[in-house]
Every structure is written in structure tokens, then in C-alpha cells.
C-alpha positions in Angstrom: -31.4 48.7 23.6 -32.2 47.1 20.2 -28.9 47.0 18.3 -28.6 46.1 14.6 -25.1 44.9 13.4 -24.5 45.1 9.7 -21.7 42.8 8.7 -22.2 40.9 12.0 -20.2 37.9 10.7 -16.9 39.9 10.9 -14.5 38.7 13.5 -14.7 42.0 15.4 -18.3 42.9 15.1 -19.4 39.3 16.0 -17.6 39.6 19.3 -19.2 43.0 19.9 -22.6 41.6 19.2 -22.0 38.7 21.5 -20.9 40.9 24.4 -23.9 43.2 24.0 -26.2 40.2 23.9 -24.6 38.9 27.1 -25.2 42.3 28.6 -29.0 41.9 28.0 -29.5 44.0 24.8 -31.6 42.7 21.9 -29.2 42.0 19.0 -29.9 41.3 15.4 -27.9 41.7 12.3 -27.0 40.6 8.8 -24.1 39.4 6.6 -23.7 38.4 3.0 -22.9 34.7 3.5 -23.2 32.1 6.1 -20.3 31.0 8.4 -19.5 29.2 11.6 -19.4 32.6 13.4 -23.0 33.2 12.3 -24.1 29.8 13.5 -22.5 30.6 16.9 -24.4 33.9 17.0 -27.6 32.1 16.3 -26.9 29.7 19.1 -26.8 32.7 21.5 -30.3 33.7 20.4 -29.2 36.4 18.0 -31.3 36.9 14.9 -29.0 36.8 11.8 -30.2 37.6 8.2 -28.4 36.8 5.0 -30.4 39.6 3.3 -28.9 43.1 3.2 -31.4 44.9 1.1 -32.5 47.2 3.9 -35.8 45.4 4.6 -34.7 44.2 8.0 -34.2 47.8 9.3 -37.1 49.1 11.4 -37.6 52.4 13.1 -37.6 50.8 16.6 -33.9 50.0 16.3 -31.9 52.1 18.8 -28.4 51.8 17.3 -27.1 50.7 14.0 -23.5 49.4 14.1 -21.7 48.6 10.8 -18.4 46.9 9.9 -15.7 48.7 7.9 -16.7 46.5 5.0 -20.1 48.2 4.7 -19.9 51.3 2.5 -21.9 54.5 3.0 -24.3 53.7 0.1 -25.1 50.2 1.4 -28.9 49.7 1.4 -29.0 49.0 5.2 -27.1 52.1 6.0 -29.4 54.1 3.8 -32.4 52.6 5.5 -31.0 53.4 8.9 -30.5 57.0 7.7 -34.1 57.1 6.5 -35.3 56.1 10.0 -32.9 58.6 11.7 -31.3 55.7 13.6 -27.9 56.6 15.2 -25.1 54.9 13.4 -21.6 53.9 14.5 -18.7 52.0 13.0 -17.6 48.9 14.8 -14.5 50.6 16.0 -16.5 53.5 17.4 -19.0 51.2 19.1 -16.2 49.1 20.6 -14.7 52.3 22.0 -18.0 53.2 23.6 -18.4 49.7 25.0 -14.9 49.7 26.6 -14.4 53.3 27.6 -15.4 52.9 31.3 -13.1 49.9 31.7 -9.4 49.6 32.3 -8.4 48.9 28.7 -5.4 46.8 27.7 -5.0 47.3 24.0 -2.7 45.2 21.7 -1.7 47.0 18.5 0.9 46.4 15.7 1.3 45.3 12.1 1.5 41.6 13.0 0.9 39.4 16.0 -2.1 41.2 17.5 -4.4 38.3 17.7 -1.8 35.8 19.0 -0.7 38.3 21.6 -4.3 38.9 22.8 -4.8 35.2 22.8 -1.8 34.6 25.0 -2.6 37.4 27.3 -6.2 36.3 27.7 -5.1 32.8 28.6 -2.7 34.0 31.2 -5.0 36.7 32.8 -7.9 34.3 32.9 -6.0 31.4 34.4 -4.3 33.7 36.9 -7.5 35.0 38.3 -7.7 38.5 36.6 -11.1 37.7 34.9 -10.9 40.1 31.9 -13.5 40.9 29.2 -11.8 40.0 25.9 -12.3 40.9 22.2 -9.9 39.1 19.9 -9.6 38.7 16.1 -9.5 34.9 16.2 -11.2 32.0 17.9 -9.7 30.6 21.1 -9.9 27.0 22.3 -9.7 28.4 25.9 -13.0 30.1 25.2 -14.6 27.1 23.6 -13.9 28.4 20.1 -15.3 31.9 20.7 -13.6 35.2 19.9 -14.9 37.0 23.0 -15.2 36.6 26.8 -17.4 38.5 29.3 -15.4 38.9 32.5 -16.5 40.3 35.9 -13.4 42.5 36.5 -13.0 46.0 35.1 -10.2 44.9 32.8 -11.0 44.9 29.1 -8.4 43.2 26.9 -8.8 43.9 23.2 -7.2 43.9 19.8 -6.6 47.5 18.5 -6.6 47.6 14.7 -4.9 50.4 12.8 -6.8 50.0 9.6 -8.5 53.4 8.8 -7.2 54.5 12.2 -9.8 52.4 13.9 -7.8 52.3 17.2 -8.2 56.1 17.6 -11.7 55.3 18.9 -10.3 53.5 21.9 -9.3 54.8 25.4 -6.3 52.6 26.3 -4.6 52.5 29.7 -1.9 50.0 28.7 -0.7 49.5 25.2 1.2 46.4 24.0 2.8 47.2 20.6 4.1 44.2 18.7 5.8 46.0 15.7 5.2 48.8 13.2 6.4 47.3 9.9 3.7 48.9 7.8 0.5 47.6 6.0 -2.8 48.8 4.7 -1.4 51.2 2.2 -4.9 51.6 0.7 -5.6 53.6 3.8 -2.2 55.2 4.5 -0.3 57.2 1.9 3.1 56.0 3.1 5.0 54.4 6.0 5.4 57.7 7.8 1.6 58.3 7.8 1.2 54.7 9.0 3.5 55.2 11.9 2.1 58.6 12.8 -1.3 56.8 13.4 0.5 54.7 16.0 2.1 57.8 17.5 -1.3 59.4 17.9 -2.6 56.2 19.5 0.2 56.0 22.0 -0.3 59.7 22.9 -4.0 58.9 23.8 -2.8 57.1 26.9 -3.4 58.9 30.2 -0.4 60.4 32.0 0.0 57.2 34.1 -0.5 55.0 31.0 2.0 52.2 30.1 3.5 51.2 26.8 5.0 47.7 26.5 7.0 47.0 23.4 10.3 45.6 21.9 13.0 48.2 22.4 15.4 46.1 20.3 13.0 46.9 17.4 14.4 50.2 16.1 11.1 51.4 14.7 9.2 50.7 18.0 12.0 52.3 19.9 11.8 55.4 17.7 8.1 55.7 18.2 8.0 55.4 22.0 11.0 57.7 22.6 8.8 60.7 21.9 6.0 59.5 24.2 6.0 61.0 27.7 4.7 57.7 29.3 6.2 54.8 31.2 7.9 52.4 28.7 8.4 48.7 29.6 10.9 46.9 27.4 9.6 43.4 26.6 13.0 42.4 25.4 14.2 42.4 29.0 12.1 39.2 29.4 13.1 35.7 28.2 12.0 33.9 25.1 10.2 31.0 26.7 9.2 27.7 25.0 5.6 27.6 24.1 3.4 24.8 23.0 3.3 26.3 19.5 6.3 26.9 17.2 8.1 30.0 16.0 10.3 32.7 17.4 7.7 35.3 16.4 5.3 33.6 18.8 8.0 33.7 21.6 8.5 37.4 20.9 4.7 38.0 21.3 5.0 36.0 24.5 7.6 38.5 25.9 5.0 41.2 25.7 2.6 39.1 27.8 5.4 38.3 30.3 6.0 42.0 30.7 2.3 42.7 31.1 1.9 39.9 33.7 4.8 41.2 35.7 3.4 44.7 35.6 0.1 43.5 36.9 1.9 41.7 39.8 0.9 38.2 38.8 3.0 35.5 40.4 5.9 34.8 38.1 5.6 31.0 38.4 1.9 31.2 37.6 2.1 33.4 34.6 5.2 31.6 33.1 3.5 28.2 33.5 0.3 29.5 31.9 2.0 31.1 29.0 4.2 28.0 28.3 1.0 26.0 27.8 -0.2 28.3 25.0 -0.8 26.1 22.0 -2.0 28.5 19.4 -5.4 29.6 18.1 -7.7 29.6 15.0 -5.8 30.2 11.8 -2.5 30.8 13.4 -0.4 27.8 12.5 -3.5 25.7 13.3 -3.3 22.0 12.5 -6.7 21.2 10.9 -6.1 17.5 10.6 -4.4 15.0 8.4 -4.7 14.0 4.7 -4.4 10.3 4.0 -3.9 9.8 7.7 -0.3 11.1 7.7 0.0 14.6 5.9 -0.5 17.5 8.4 -2.7 20.3 7.0 -1.7 23.7 8.6 -4.0 26.7 8.3 -2.5 30.1 8.8 -3.8 33.7 8.4 -0.4 35.1 7.3 -0.8 37.6 4.4 2.0 40.1 4.8 5.5 39.0 3.6 7.0 39.1 7.1 4.2 36.9 8.3 4.7 34.5 5.4 8.4 34.3 6.2 7.9 33.9 10.0 5.3 31.1 9.4 7.5 29.2 7.0 10.5 29.6 9.3 8.5 28.2 12.2 7.2 25.3 10.1 10.7 24.4 8.8 11.9 24.4 12.4 9.1 22.0 13.4 9.5 19.8 10.3 13.1 20.1 9.2 13.2 16.9 7.2 9.8 17.2 5.5 8.8 18.6 2.2 6.7 21.7 2.8 4.0 22.4 0.2 2.5 25.9 0.6 -0.7 27.0 -1.1 -0.7 30.8 -0.9 -3.7 33.0 -1.6 -2.5 36.6 -2.0 -4.8 39.0 -0.1 -5.6 42.1 -2.3 -3.7 43.3 -5.4 -2.7 46.5 -3.6 -0.9 44.7 -0.8 0.8 42.2 -3.2 2.1 45.0 -5.4 3.2 47.3 -2.5 5.2 44.5 -0.9 6.1 42.7 -4.2 9.9 42.5 -3.6 9.4 41.3 0.0 6.9 38.7 -1.1 9.0 37.1 -3.8 11.8 36.5 -1.3 9.7 35.2 1.6 9.1 31.6 0.4 12.6 30.3 0.8 11.5 27.6 3.4 8.8 26.3 1.1 9.8 23.4 -1.2 6.8 24.0 -3.4 4.5 27.0 -3.6 1.1 26.7 -5.3 -0.2 30.2 -6.0 -4.0 30.7 -6.1 -5.9 33.6 -7.5 -5.8 36.9 -5.6 -8.4 37.3 -2.9 -10.1 40.6 -3.9 -11.3 41.8 -0.5 -11.4 45.4 -1.7 -12.2 45.0 -5.4 -14.2 48.2 -5.5 -11.2 50.5 -4.6 -8.2 48.6 -6.1 -6.7 50.2 -9.3 -3.9 47.9 -10.3 -3.8 44.1 -10.9 -1.0 41.7 -10.1 0.3 39.6 -13.1 0.0 36.3 -11.3 2.2 34.4 -13.7 5.0 37.0 -13.4 4.6 36.8 -9.6 5.0 33.0 -9.6 8.1 33.3 -11.9 9.7 35.9 -9.6 9.0 33.8 -6.5 10.7 30.8 -8.2 13.8 32.9 -9.0 14.1 34.9 -5.8 13.0 32.3 -3.2 14.8 29.5 -5.1 11.7 27.3 -4.9 9.2 25.7 -7.3 6.1 27.9 -7.8 3.1 27.1 -9.9 -0.1 29.1 -10.6 -3.1 26.9 -9.8 -6.1 29.3 -10.2 -9.1 29.4 -7.9 -9.4 27.3 -4.8 -11.4 24.6 -6.5 -8.6 24.2 -9.0 -6.1 24.2 -6.1 -8.1 21.4 -4.5 -8.0 19.3 -7.7 -4.2 20.0 -8.1 -3.6 18.5 -4.7 -4.6 15.1 -5.9 -3.5 11.9 -4.3 -0.4 11.6 -6.5 0.8 15.2 -5.9 1.1 15.0 -2.1 3.4 12.3 -0.8 3.9 10.7 2.6 6.2 12.9 4.7 4.8 16.2 3.2 3.4 19.0 5.2 0.7 21.2 3.6 0.4 24.8 4.6 -2.7 26.8 3.5 -1.7 30.4 3.8 -3.6 33.7 3.5 -6.3 35.9 5.1 -9.0 35.1 2.6 -11.1 32.1 1.8 -8.2 29.7 1.7 -9.1 28.4 5.2 -12.0 26.7 3.4 -9.5 24.7 1.3 -7.8 23.5 4.4 -11.1 22.4 5.9 -12.3 20.7 2.7 -9.1 18.8 2.3 -9.2 17.4 5.8 -12.9 16.6 5.6 -12.8 14.8 2.2 -9.3 13.4 2.1 -8.5 12.3 5.6 
């Protein structure tokens, strides 16, 4: 087939494109800006355009796959309609790609990527040989976010946004938590959790759910599911090569999965204990001035912010922690406002950048960033300053601001990762 991927630079769609390319299909696609992921796709022989005006769409394309970020009136989607090319969302296409496999799906509000990363390490090193799609880049896969395996097992990240995971056909589900998020797509927490309920019920009769039964919301969800439930909390919190209790809790899910798959206990425990993190999950990018660690993390929900800062304080108890936080969407910041302003207690200084407007076209309300900073100061009992855009944040972090013994955390799901990379490149 000739498959065109619109928004091919997305963390999910890029993995789909790579797998289809590895399977022998002709893949081409587009995105709005260049990135390391696009360079990796090009290195695989995939044609990538930075032009999305529709001129790259031709009638010989067999399938048009688009990311959730591509709206119905996008020029490329309109061109595909003109040529009567079948169109599928990334979630629908991933469902088709994996439906004939034995699917192990990891879902939840937080921890999906890290849990898939841990599971992929263990399964691969213990001889299971899975195909993998993950929402991050793994050092075990040479920096890639996918793996083509020769077994029938397909391990993947199941995202709840716009109910994307309803396109999948899971055989085993690992559920990390159901705290709630994406309230631009869900009217309230009940609707959010009902989406998970429907996903759990999509399991076959012999399907398995692995979750934390000490988490009351997870327990409540699975109690109404007529499927076998495995309690991850029956497994120990083992030491990993990356910090944080939240990471250990993700590890419990992987221990339970490995046990269920009858992997040797010593082998899977040894493999998991060697897990040292992945791209943008408490990733140390390098050092500033040869001594100040720069940590890059994707956390953008208040519980993720708190968990990351807790873990960092545990690793650096005597250091000053400077956190540059880029809020991700006005909607999320306003919805979780009270939780956000109390989540920075383990930061000594918070530098608040402008909001990353990932969904500017649909957002109605705007955060007052100065009030937000003031409320963080009062509620988290820390220093919080507004620094503007990322260029201004870069200038703010001058040689006199950061001191020897500091730890710098760049936190958020948007472009703040570029700040971490720039600081390490230009001030190391």
C-alpha cells in the first residue's frame, strides 16, 4: 500500500509510520515543523514534507492516516476527500494494525509511557520479542518509539483522549490510574471514567486486567468488570535505576504482567531493576557549567508535577531545585487550578513560562499567569516568578541566577524540552 500520514511527526503516528514502512509499505507524510522524529523517519527512507497545503496528496494513495491534531477542514484531509482516498485517524489505524495480534494495552491518566517502556524492556530482554508502540523514545530501542518484533504480542500505549483507545482490541490491559484529564474532550470525571469502563469491557471473556487495587478509583472501575483481575499491589516496590515511588508503582504492573506471562522471576526482576528511564521522563539532558544537572520531564498534570518534584527532592535532598514550568493548555491549568498551585512544594524556585497553547482553536478561557504565579507562591510556599516565553526564560537563567549545587528541572508537555536542550548545548 501507499500510505500518507498527515501529522507524521506526532509521537504515535511516527511509530505507526515506521512499523508500516518496516512491513514493506510505501510511506510518506507531512508535518508543520521539523524535529528529531522527522529526521529519524527520513533515515528510514520515508518521504516527509513540511508543506501541508494539500499539494502532496495524489490519487494513487491507498490510505490517508491523520493525527488527532489535524482538523476536518485541513487542506490535506480535504484533498484526500476530493480523491476519494480512505481516511482513518491514527487511533483507528493503530487498531487495524494490531487487531490480529495478542494486544497488551497500557492505559491510565499518568504513567502510560513509562509503564510501556518498562514492560518493553522486560519482555524484550526475557525473550518475548514484542512489537511495541510507545509515546516516548527508548534508549533500549536506540532512541526509537517503536519496535518490530517477530512474536504475536503487540505492546502498546492506549490513550483515552477523544476515546482513542476504543479503537483497540486488547487481550490484557494494564491500568495505571484514573485520576482524570482531557476535560476539553470529557464533560466531567464520571464521563472520563466511563470511557475506561467501556475500554475494560472490550476485553474478551478470558481477558486480564492488571491494576492497583489499593487505588480506590481503579478498584471501583474493575469491580464491575466480569474479567480476571490481577492486583499489582500484591507485588513489591523494587528499586529501579530511576527515582520516584510513582515509577516503582508502574513497575509493579510490569512485575504482575511478567508473572502472568510465566517469565522467570529472577529474570524479570533483574531486567526491571535495570530500568533507567526514557525520553522526557526525568531525563538528565546534561550539565550546565559542568556541575548543574538539567532534568527534562513531560509532566503537565498536577499529580505528575508533584510526583516528579517529590522524586527529584528524594534524589537531591540537599540541593536547591529550580523548576521552569510551562503550563500545557489554559483549559487544563484552569480545571486543575487548585491542585496545580499546591503541587510545587518541593521546588525552591518556580519560573513560570507562558502557557503552551496546544489547542488554541478550541480554548475559551485564559489563565491569568500573574495570579497563577502569586497563588503558587502562597499555596506551595515557594518563590514563583513569571518569565514569559522560552527565550525570556533562557535569558533569565543567566550565569548569575543558577548557582553551583542547583538542580534545574524543565517541566511540561510542550516545547520546554527545547529549553533544556538549548541550555545544555550552549551553557555546558
